[in-house]
N, C-alpha and C positions, 0 to 999 in steps of 0.2 A: 504494500500500500504506500509506503514511503517513496518507493521508486516512481510510482504513478504520480504522486503529488509533485515530485521533483522534476518531472518531465516537462520541458517547455512547450512541447506540442499540445499537451493537454490544456495548458493555459491559453495557447493560441486559439485552439478550437472553441474553448469556452468563451473567451472574449469576443471572438468573431460571431459566435452564435447569439450572444447577448446583444451585440450591436446591430445584428442583421435586420430585425423587424422594425425598430425605430428609424433606421437609416433608409430602408426601403420605403416606408411610409412617407418620410420627409421628401425623398426624391420623387416619389409618385405624385404627391400633392403639388410640388413645384412644377412638374412636367404637365400635369392636367391644367393648372392655372395658366401656364404659358401658352398651351394649345388653345384654351378658351379665349384668352386675350387676343391671340392671333386670328382666330376664327370669328370672334365677336358673338359667339353663341355657346351654349353649354355643349360639352363633349358627349358623344353617344357612348353607349355601353361597349360597343366594339372598339372604339378608340381608347376608352379607359382600360379595357382588357389588354390591348396591344401595348399601351404605355406601362401597364403593370408588369408584363413579361420583360420588357426592355429594362425597366428599373430594377427588376429582380437580379438580372445578370450584373448590372452595374453595382448594385449593393453588395452582392457576393464578392466581387473582385475588390471593391473598396474596403470592405470590412476585413477580408483576408489579408490584404497588404498592410493595412493599419495594424491589425493585431500581431502580425509577424514582426513588424518594426517595433511596436510597443514592447512586446515580450523580450525581444533581443536587445533593446536599448535600456529600457527602464528596469526590467526585472532580471537582467543578466547577473547582478551580484547574488541573487537568491539561488541561481543554478550553478554557481562556480563550485567546482569540486576542489576540496583542499588537498 
């Protein structure tokens, strides 16, 4: 169990997972608002679904890169082996 807690990849996946849903929602809302402002009318359900799929991919990549960088920079002293 101690080895599992000391594994940086566990923390990377946990942090990325926790950040994924709020990040996806924020990106999706910003995308829908930008589309509605550009069109001048409310977006249809098909357009919202397409934007949701696109923002899901973007959120996964963004959260993964951020969590890898965060764990390797900020939490690195916790994983240093004596």
